[in-house]
N, C-alpha and C positions, 0 to 999 in steps of 0.2 A: 692475133692475126700474124701469120708469118708469111714473108715474101717467098714465093716458090720460083719466081722468074729471076734468074741470075742477072739479067740485064737491068731489070727494074731495081733489084737490090743495089747494083753498082750506082745507079742514078741517085738513090737515096743516100748512100754513103758519100757520094760526091757532094750532094747538097749539104750534108753535115759539115764536110770540110770547108765548103764555101762559106757557110755561116760562121764558122770559127775564124776563118780568114777575115771576113767582114768585120767581126768584132775587133780584131787586132788592127786592121786598117783604120777603123774609126778612131781608135785610141791614138794611133800615130798622127792622124789628121788633126787632132785637137792641138797638137804641139807644133804644127807646121808654121803657124803665123807668128807666134812669139816665143816658142820654146817651152811653153808650160800650158797646163790645162786649167782653164778658168772655172769658177764655180758653176756658171751656166753650162759650160761644156761638160763638166763632171755630172751634172744632173741629167743632161741629155744622154751621156754615155751609159748611165745606170739604166735608163729606159731602153736604150738600144740593146744593151747586154741582156736585159730581162726578156725582151722580145726574141732575141736570137736564141737564148737559152731555152725558152719555151718551144721554139721551132725545132731545135735540136732534140729536145726530149720527145716531142711528138713524132719526129722522124725515127728516132731510135726505138720507140714503142712498136713501130711497124716492122722492125727487123727481128723482133722477138717472137 
């Protein structure tokens, strides 16, 4: 499926960038309290990254 509406395509591209930014912001947030990422935070980051990556992949498929 290919997006033929340029405005819709821009929204999808925007969401991909937001998801990438979200991943980065979550990583930074884990270091805000004590300067390092704990084991629990690391486990949660892995799950967040996986979910965000899956979302990005699904969105990118719509652009092809």
